[in-house]
Structure formats: C-alpha cells, structure tokens
C-alpha positions as CSV (number, residue, x, y, z in Angstrom):
1,X,106.5,98.6,72.4
2,X,109.1,101.0,71.0
3,X,108.9,104.6,72.3
4,X,109.0,106.0,68.8
5,X,106.0,103.9,67.6
6,X,103.8,103.5,70.7
7,X,100.3,105.0,70.4
8,X,99.7,108.5,71.8
9,X,95.9,108.6,71.6
10,X,93.1,106.1,72.4
11,X,92.3,105.8,68.7
12,X,95.9,104.8,67.9
13,X,95.9,102.3,70.8
14,X,92.9,100.6,69.4
15,X,94.8,100.0,66.1
16,X,97.4,97.9,68.0
17,X,97.2,94.3,69.4
18,X,97.4,95.6,73.0
19,X,94.7,94.3,75.3
20,X,93.8,95.0,78.9
21,X,95.0,92.4,81.4
22,X,94.9,92.3,85.2
23,X,98.1,92.7,87.2
24,X,98.1,89.0,88.3
25,X,97.6,87.9,84.7
26,X,100.6,90.0,83.7
27,X,102.6,88.4,86.5
28,X,101.5,84.9,85.4
29,X,102.3,85.4,81.8
30,X,105.7,87.0,82.7
31,X,106.6,84.0,84.8
32,X,105.5,81.6,82.1
33,X,107.8,83.5,79.6
34,X,110.7,83.4,82.0
35,X,110.3,79.6,82.6
36,X,110.0,78.9,78.9
37,X,113.1,80.9,78.2
38,X,115.1,79.3,81.0
39,X,115.8,82.7,82.6
40,X,117.3,83.2,86.0
41,X,114.1,84.1,87.8
42,X,115.4,86.0,90.9
43,X,118.9,87.3,90.3
44,X,120.9,87.8,93.5
45,X,118.6,85.6,95.6
46,X,120.8,82.7,96.8
47,X,119.8,79.6,98.8
48,X,116.1,79.5,97.9
49,X,116.2,77.5,94.7
50,X,114.7,74.3,96.2
51,X,112.5,75.9,98.9
52,X,111.1,79.5,98.6
53,X,111.3,80.1,94.8
54,X,109.2,77.1,93.8
55,X,106.5,78.4,96.1
56,X,106.6,81.9,94.7
57,X,106.3,80.5,91.2
58,X,103.2,78.5,92.1
59,X,101.6,81.5,93.8
60,X,102.2,83.6,90.7
61,X,100.8,81.0,88.4
62,X,97.8,80.6,90.7
63,X,97.2,84.4,90.7
64,X,97.5,84.6,94.5
65,X,98.2,87.5,96.8
66,X,101.2,86.4,98.9
67,X,102.5,86.6,102.5
68,X,106.2,86.1,103.1
69,X,106.7,84.7,106.6
70,X,110.2,84.8,108.0
71,X,112.6,86.3,110.5
72,X,114.5,89.5,109.7
73,X,117.1,89.5,107.1
74,X,115.7,86.6,105.0
75,X,115.3,88.6,101.7
76,X,111.5,89.0,102.0
77,X,111.4,92.6,100.8
78,X,114.0,91.8,98.1
79,X,111.8,89.0,96.7
80,X,108.7,91.2,96.8
81,X,110.4,94.1,95.0
82,X,111.8,91.7,92.4
83,X,108.3,90.6,91.2
84,X,108.0,93.8,89.1
85,X,110.4,92.3,86.5
86,X,107.6,89.9,85.5
87,X,105.2,92.8,84.6
88,X,105.0,94.2,81.1
89,X,107.8,96.7,80.4
90,X,105.2,99.5,80.3
91,X,101.4,99.8,80.0
92,X,99.2,102.6,78.6
93,X,96.9,104.8,80.8
94,X,94.5,107.7,80.2
95,X,96.4,111.0,80.6
96,X,93.6,112.8,82.4
97,X,94.4,116.1,84.2
98,X,94.0,115.7,88.0
99,X,93.2,112.0,87.9
100,X,95.0,110.2,90.8
101,X,94.9,106.8,89.1
102,X,96.6,105.3,86.1
103,X,93.3,104.4,84.5
104,X,93.0,101.5,82.0
105,X,92.2,103.1,78.6
106,X,89.6,100.4,77.9
107,X,88.1,100.1,81.4
108,X,88.3,103.2,83.7
109,X,87.0,102.7,87.2
110,X,86.6,106.3,88.6
111,X,83.6,108.5,87.9
112,X,86.1,111.3,86.9
113,X,87.6,109.2,84.1
114,X,84.3,107.9,82.8
115,X,82.8,111.5,82.7
116,X,86.0,112.8,81.0
117,X,85.7,110.2,78.3
118,X,82.0,110.7,77.7
119,X,81.4,112.5,74.4
120,X,85.1,112.8,73.5
121,X,86.4,111.6,70.2
122,X,89.0,108.8,70.8
123,X,91.5,110.6,68.6
124,X,91.5,113.4,71.1
125,X,92.0,111.2,74.2
126,X,95.8,111.3,75.1
127,X,97.5,108.1,76.2
128,X,100.7,108.0,78.4
129,X,102.8,105.0,79.4
130,X,103.6,103.7,82.9
131,X,106.9,101.9,83.3
132,X,106.9,98.7,85.4
133,X,109.6,100.1,87.8
134,X,107.0,102.6,89.0
135,X,104.2,100.1,89.5
136,X,105.5,98.9,92.9
137,X,105.2,100.6,96.2
138,X,105.5,99.4,99.8
139,X,104.6,100.6,103.3
140,X,105.9,99.7,106.8
141,X,102.9,98.8,109.0
142,X,103.8,100.6,112.3
143,X,102.2,104.0,112.3
144,X,100.2,103.4,109.1
145,X,96.7,104.9,109.2
146,X,93.6,104.1,107.2
147,X,94.0,107.3,105.2
148,X,97.5,106.4,104.2
149,X,96.7,103.1,102.4
150,X,92.9,103.3,101.6
151,X,91.9,107.0,101.7
152,X,90.0,109.7,103.5
153,X,87.3,112.3,103.0
154,X,89.0,115.5,101.7
155,X,87.7,118.5,103.7
156,X,88.7,120.9,101.0
157,X,86.4,119.2,98.5
158,X,83.5,119.3,101.0
159,X,84.0,123.0,101.3
160,X,83.8,123.3,97.5
161,X,80.4,121.7,97.7
162,X,81.0,118.1,96.9
163,X,78.7,115.6,98.6
164,X,80.4,113.6,101.4
165,X,79.1,110.3,100.1
166,X,80.4,110.9,96.5
167,X,83.5,109.5,95.1
168,X,84.7,113.0,94.2
169,X,85.0,113.8,97.9
170,X,87.8,111.2,98.5
171,X,91.5,111.6,98.8
172,X,92.9,108.3,97.6
173,X,95.5,106.3,99.6
174,X,98.4,104.2,98.4
175,X,96.4,101.1,97.3
176,X,93.9,102.9,95.0
177,X,96.8,104.9,93.6
178,X,98.6,101.6,92.8
179,X,95.6,100.5,90.7
180,X,97.1,98.1,88.1
181,X,100.3,97.7,90.2
182,X,101.8,95.9,93.2
183,X,101.4,97.0,96.8
184,X,103.4,95.5,99.6
185,X,102.8,95.9,103.4
186,X,105.8,95.0,105.6
187,X,105.3,93.8,109.2
188,X,101.6,93.0,108.7
189,X,100.9,92.1,112.4
190,X,101.8,95.6,113.5
191,X,99.1,97.1,111.3
192,X,96.1,98.6,113.0
193,X,93.0,96.4,113.0
194,X,90.9,99.1,111.2
195,X,93.4,99.1,108.4
196,X,93.4,95.3,108.3
197,X,89.7,95.4,107.8
198,X,90.2,97.8,104.9
199,X,92.7,95.4,103.3
200,X,90.3,92.5,103.8
201,X,87.7,94.4,101.9
202,X,90.2,95.2,99.1
203,X,91.2,91.6,98.8
204,X,87.7,90.1,98.9
205,X,85.1,92.6,97.9
206,X,86.9,95.4,96.1
207,X,84.8,97.5,98.4
208,X,86.1,100.7,100.1
209,X,84.2,102.1,103.1
210,X,85.4,105.5,104.4
211,X,83.6,107.0,107.4
212,X,80.5,104.9,106.7
213,X,80.2,105.7,103.0
214,X,80.6,102.6,100.8
215,X,82.2,103.4,97.5
216,X,82.8,100.4,95.2
217,X,85.9,100.3,93.0
218,X,87.0,97.4,90.9
219,X,90.6,98.0,92.0
220,X,93.2,95.8,90.2
221,X,96.1,95.3,92.5
222,X,98.4,92.5,93.6
223,X,98.9,92.7,97.4
224,X,102.0,91.3,99.1
225,X,102.7,91.1,102.8
226,X,105.7,90.3,105.0
227,X,105.6,89.2,108.7
228,X,107.7,87.7,111.4
229,X,106.4,84.2,112.6
230,X,106.7,85.3,116.3
231,X,104.1,88.0,115.8
232,X,102.1,86.6,112.9
233,X,101.2,83.5,114.9
234,X,100.3,85.4,118.0
235,X,96.5,85.4,118.6
236,X,94.8,88.7,117.8
237,X,97.7,90.3,115.9
238,X,96.2,89.6,112.4
239,X,92.4,89.3,112.0
240,X,91.3,85.8,110.9
241,X,89.4,87.2,107.9
242,X,92.5,88.8,106.4
243,X,94.6,85.6,107.0
244,X,91.9,83.6,105.2
245,X,92.0,85.9,102.1
246,X,95.7,85.7,101.5
247,X,96.2,83.2,98.8
248,X,99.7,81.8,99.5
249,X,101.9,81.9,102.6
250,X,105.5,81.5,101.7
251,X,108.0,80.7,104.5
252,X,111.5,82.0,104.2
253,X,114.6,80.8,106.1
254,X,118.2,81.6,106.9
255,X,121.0,79.8,104.9
256,X,120.9,76.1,105.7
257,X,124.7,75.7,105.9
258,X,127.9,77.8,106.2
259,X,128.9,77.4,102.6
260,X,125.7,78.9,101.4
261,X,126.1,81.8,103.9
262,X,129.5,82.5,102.5
263,X,128.1,82.6,99.0
264,X,125.4,85.0,100.0
265,X,127.9,87.3,101.8
266,X,130.2,87.3,98.7
267,X,127.2,88.1,96.5
268,X,126.1,91.0,98.7
269,X,129.5,92.5,99.3
270,X,130.8,92.2,95.7
271,X,132.1,95.5,94.4
272,X,133.1,96.0,90.8
273,X,135.0,99.2,91.4
274,X,138.8,99.0,91.2
275,X,140.4,99.8,94.6
276,X,143.8,101.2,95.2
277,X,143.9,99.1,98.3
278,X,142.5,95.7,97.4
279,X,141.6,93.1,100.1
280,X,142.0,89.3,99.8
281,X,140.1,87.3,102.4
282,X,141.5,83.9,103.5
283,X,139.1,81.1,103.4
284,X,139.1,80.6,107.1
285,X,138.3,84.2,107.8
286,X,135.2,83.9,105.5
287,X,134.2,80.8,107.5
288,X,134.7,82.6,110.8
289,X,132.4,85.5,109.8
290,X,129.6,83.1,108.9
291,X,130.2,80.9,111.9
292,X,129.8,83.9,114.2
293,X,126.3,84.4,112.8
294,X,125.5,80.7,113.0
295,X,126.6,80.6,116.7
296,X,124.4,83.7,117.4
297,X,121.4,81.9,115.9
298,X,121.7,79.1,118.3
299,X,123.0,80.9,121.3
300,X,121.0,80.6,124.5
301,X,121.9,84.2,125.2
302,X,120.2,85.5,122.1
303,X,116.4,85.8,121.6
304,X,115.9,83.4,118.8
305,X,112.3,84.6,118.1
306,X,113.7,87.9,116.9
307,X,116.2,86.2,114.7
308,X,119.7,87.1,113.6
309,X,119.7,88.9,110.3
310,X,122.0,88.2,107.3
311,X,122.8,91.9,107.8
312,X,124.7,90.8,110.9
313,X,127.1,88.9,108.7
314,X,127.3,91.6,106.1
315,X,128.1,94.4,108.6
316,X,130.7,92.2,110.4
317,X,132.3,91.3,107.1
318,X,132.6,94.9,106.0
319,X,134.0,96.0,109.3
320,X,136.7,93.3,109.1
321,X,137.5,94.4,105.5
322,X,137.7,98.0,106.6
323,X,140.1,97.2,109.5
324,X,142.4,95.2,107.1
325,X,142.3,98.0,104.6
326,X,143.3,100.6,107.2
327,X,146.3,98.5,108.1
328,X,147.2,98.2,104.4
329,X,147.0,101.9,103.9
330,X,149.1,102.8,107.0
331,X,151.8,100.2,106.4
332,X,151.8,100.1,102.6
333,X,150.9,96.4,102.4
334,X,149.0,95.2,99.3
335,X,146.8,93.3,99.2
336,X,145.3,93.7,102.6
337,X,144.7,90.4,104.4
338,X,142.2,90.3,107.3
339,X,143.2,88.7,110.6
340,X,141.6,87.6,113.8
341,X,142.6,90.9,115.5
342,X,140.5,92.7,113.0
343,X,137.5,91.0,114.6
344,X,138.1,93.0,117.7
345,X,136.2,95.8,116.0
346,X,133.0,93.8,115.5
347,X,131.4,95.5,118.5
348,X,130.8,98.5,116.3
349,X,129.0,96.5,113.7
350,X,127.5,93.7,115.8
351,X,126.1,95.5,118.8
352,X,122.4,96.5,118.3
353,X,121.8,93.6,115.9
354,X,121.5,91.0,118.6
355,X,118.4,91.0,120.9
356,X,119.4,89.3,124.2
357,X,117.2,86.6,125.8
358,X,116.4,88.1,129.1
359,X,116.3,84.7,130.8
360,X,119.3,83.2,129.1
361,X,121.7,86.1,129.3
362,X,120.9,87.0,132.9
363,X,123.6,89.4,134.0
364,X,125.7,89.3,130.8
365,X,126.0,92.5,128.7
366,X,125.6,92.5,124.9
367,X,129.4,93.0,124.7
368,X,130.0,89.9,126.8
369,X,127.5,87.8,124.7
370,X,129.2,88.9,121.5
371,X,132.6,88.0,122.9
372,X,131.3,84.6,123.9
373,X,129.8,84.0,120.4
374,X,133.1,85.1,118.8
375,X,135.1,82.7,120.9
376,X,132.8,79.8,120.2
377,X,132.9,80.5,116.5
378,X,136.7,80.5,116.5
379,X,136.9,77.3,118.5
380,X,134.4,75.6,116.1
381,X,136.2,76.6,112.9
382,X,139.7,76.0,114.4
383,X,138.8,72.4,115.5
384,X,138.0,71.6,111.8
385,X,141.4,72.7,110.8
386,X,143.1,70.9,113.8
387,X,141.6,67.7,112.5
388,X,142.8,68.4,109.0
389,X,146.3,69.7,109.7
390,X,147.3,68.5,113.2
391,X,147.8,72.0,114.5
392,X,147.4,70.9,118.1
393,X,151.1,70.1,118.1
394,X,151.9,73.8,117.9
395,X,150.6,74.3,121.5
396,X,153.6,72.4,122.8
397,X,156.1,75.1,121.7
398,X,154.5,77.5,124.2
399,X,155.6,75.4,127.1
400,X,159.2,76.4,126.3
401,X,158.5,80.0,127.2
402,X,157.5,81.3,123.8
403,X,155.3,84.5,123.8
404,X,153.9,85.9,120.7
405,X,152.3,89.4,120.5
406,X,149.7,90.2,117.8
407,X,147.5,93.2,116.9
408,X,145.4,94.7,114.2
409,X,147.9,97.5,113.6
410,X,151.1,95.4,113.6
411,X,152.8,95.2,110.2
412,X,153.0,91.7,108.7
413,X,156.8,91.9,108.6
414,X,156.8,92.0,112.4
415,X,155.1,88.6,112.4
416,X,157.6,87.2,110.0
417,X,160.5,88.4,112.2
418,X,159.1,86.9,115.3
419,X,158.4,83.6,113.8
420,X,162.1,83.1,113.0
421,X,162.5,82.4,116.7
422,X,160.0,79.6,117.0
423,X,160.5,75.9,116.0
424,X,159.9,74.7,112.5
425,X,156.8,72.8,113.6
426,X,155.0,76.2,113.2
427,X,155.2,75.8,109.5
428,X,152.2,73.4,109.9
429,X,150.1,76.5,110.7
430,X,150.5,77.8,107.1
431,X,148.8,74.7,105.7
432,X,145.6,76.5,106.7
433,X,146.1,78.9,103.8
434,X,149.2,78.0,101.9
435,X,151.1,81.1,100.8
436,X,154.5,82.7,101.2
437,X,153.1,86.2,101.6
438,X,153.9,87.7,105.0
439,X,150.4,89.2,105.2
440,X,148.7,85.8,104.7
441,X,151.1,84.1,107.1
442,X,150.4,86.7,109.7
443,X,146.7,86.0,109.3
444,X,147.3,82.3,109.7
445,X,149.4,82.9,112.9
446,X,146.5,84.9,114.5
447,X,144.0,82.2,113.5
448,X,146.0,79.4,115.1
449,X,146.8,81.4,118.3
450,X,143.1,82.4,118.7
451,X,142.1,78.8,118.1
452,X,144.5,77.4,120.7
453,X,143.3,80.0,123.2
454,X,139.6,79.1,122.5
455,X,140.5,75.5,123.2
456,X,142.2,76.5,126.5
457,X,145.6,75.4,125.2
458,X,147.3,78.7,125.8
459,X,146.5,81.9,127.7
460,X,146.0,85.4,126.4
461,X,146.7,88.9,127.7
462,X,145.2,91.9,126.1
463,X,146.2,95.6,126.5
464,X,146.0,98.7,124.4
465,X,144.8,96.9,121.3
466,X,147.6,94.3,121.4
467,X,147.3,90.7,122.4
468,X,150.0,88.4,123.8
469,X,149.6,84.6,123.8
470,X,151.6,82.2,126.1
471,X,151.4,79.2,128.3
472,X,150.0,79.9,131.8
473,X,149.0,83.3,133.3
474,X,152.4,84.6,134.3
475,X,153.8,87.5,132.3
476,X,156.9,86.6,130.2
477,X,159.4,89.5,129.6
C-alpha cells in the first residue's frame, strides 16, 4: 500500500480491502506468490536447492514453527532471517500511547488496547504501519532468562497500586512484543528449562504464567529455533513437550562437494567495490582453501561433533587474499596472485575455529593439527593435477642439485629469474594454470613444490619466512 494513500485512522482502514491475517498465513501466502512468480526464494543460500529449501517450503505451507538442526556455519540463522521477505511489506497497528505491542486494529489482545478503543470514534483512532524488516527478532539461548523472552511482574507498577495478578502489572518480554511477527531462539538446548516450559505454553496454549499468575494472550507469533545435533539429541537438554510441539525439524548440512564449497565462498566474499590492488585467485588456490576445510571435517584430530564452520573457509580465504594484496602493494605487482606461501598466515585465521578431539589429537597442538591438515589438503589437490599433467617428472630435476627458494614476500620476478636455470621440463608446471604472467607462474611454482614436498618427493627447509625446496636434507649453497 503506497505511503501517500495508506489509511491513517481505523475508519479509513475499514474502507480498504485490508484484512487481518496471522503471521503464518502471511508467510504461507507470501511463499505461494513467490512460487507462482518463479522467484529466487532464498538469495545467497547455495547448496540447499534439493535438500533444505524444499523442507522449508513445506513447513511454511503447513503453517509450522520450525527447528533448524545443524552444525555451526550451516546458514541456519541466515535462513531464519530471510523468512521476513515472505511477510507483507507492512501491516497496520493501533498507535496507542504506552502500548508495548503492535496491536491488530481489528483484534487487539491486551486489556490496555481494548479499554482504549472502548467508546472512541473510529475516525479518531490513529493507525501506524509496521515494516516487515522490523517484524523479526532473535535471541541467543545461553544466559536468557524467563523475563527476557516471556515477561515479569513490574515492581514499579505494583507500587503504583496495580494488582499483581492483573495484566497491567506485567513487563512484556521479547515474544509478546513480537506479537504478529517472527521470533527466533538460537542454540535451543542451552535454554533454561523454565524458559523452555514458557515456550511450550506459547506454542501450544498461548498461555503465559508469570510467578503463578496465569494470564492468557492470543499471541500471534511464528517461532523458529536453531540447534546443534550433538546437544539437541542429548537426553534432558530439550524438554520432550517442547520437542513435540515444534512442527518441522529441518536438517542443514555442509556443502556436499568441493565445487559447491568454492561457489559458496565466492558468493560470500564477493565485493563490488573497485580496488586499486585487485586480486586474481588461480583455480588451484580456490580448491586448496576448500580442501583444507574438507580435510578438517574428516580429521581424526578435530572434534567432529562441534563441526567445522563455513566461516573457517571464509576467514582463510580472506587471509590468503590479504597476504597476496600486501605483496602486490609492496612490489607494485598487479593483479595480486595468491601463492602457497600465503597460506603460512592461516594460523591467524584458522586457530580458534577448530576444536580438537582430546583422544585423537593426544599431544598435538592446534598449530600442529592445522599444519597437518594443510599438508594433507595440498597433497590431495596436487595428486589430482599430477594425474592430469604428469607433474611427477619435475621431481627428477631436484636430483641434479637444484634448490629453489620461495616466500610470500618475494617478488614474482625473482621466481622468473630463478626458473631460467632449471630444465625445460618445468614448463609442465604451468599447465596447472596456463598464463605467461610472472605472478601466476610464481603461484604455480609454489603449488608444484609444495605438492612434491607433501608427497615426500623433495625436502623443505624453512627459515625467517622463506622456504627452500631440494632433494634430501643436506643444505645446498
């Protein structure tokens, strides 16, 4: 409804086709319109087209409250927040001074609103409009109290003479204040049992009991939850009555393959701003970033119940880009091309995002686990290119005493100069990412050297941020 023509009083509203609808009916109709119009339902959500999204559609059409069950970094919160786009652009509410709820003009639920309307001419009742972006709120379960989400007796109102059992004595929590909106509770199993009971009453009975005083509201709210399977399935963490009242349980998951993970990272890290120091990422470097995450998700040294978030990939990718850009700025190279040596900085972005398995990791530190994961990822990706390009032959040249030094701060021109002293067979390395650019070729050099080292074909010596590759352990001048 256009801002200039929308009703400003209750009398004007009655002269329009607008009708009251529940939140879930709004969501259902919004989804139907989107399906009929062939719209992209969840922009920016990649990899769930055949799994999660169909279940969300069914839950919305069924009018269910929803629980999103999955490990960290699986877009649970993003999906919940995106549901507001299926609500009406804005809805009218009674503009009553001091009323904490956005009351339906045709069906108010509080005694304050009902009393305020009584005896008033509808032409004198003001109407305001609530945009859908404001009709969503969420709360993180740890530390949440009953008063935060349901409500509490307001001592100041008791002092003023209000009876404790009266509705007027209440201070409303988040859920009553989201009447006609969407409320989301993250990490449900961490919620106090008393609050869970309050949510159970909201979902089933629309009944609020505060300090033993039952006050019934016909609260209209769509409730969403998120949880980690490891805690949700643990006995006693979520009361059975609450589990039973949640209409749909929707399981999320990590990307099923590396290609999809690359697409997600590209989507999340896209930046439309023009940059004076652009970065171009070789295909094999994108594959490596995602392979690191894949290896972490199946490593025996990492606690798999806690999961390895997509944020692990995103943080590592951005660190790699930042390292390449720093080199570009200092050496005047454009565009910047990430290399294997840039991954030496992944400790800063990777540590803290992996929870070690206390049995599997034993005496290994988080740094050692991350280094092992990185080496395994390099070997995995490199073996795919060896099979495609026969790069194993390059290892033979190191038996002739060749020693190549690399580092994240070495200019690309240094690599070009050093490669003039190695046999032509090295040209096969550049089939990995065909280009004549010194920066791209430098990146290919590091990838091949790191891959040969990961396969135990050559040795490596590291000192002061620079790495030297050669045959055997002896130092070559």
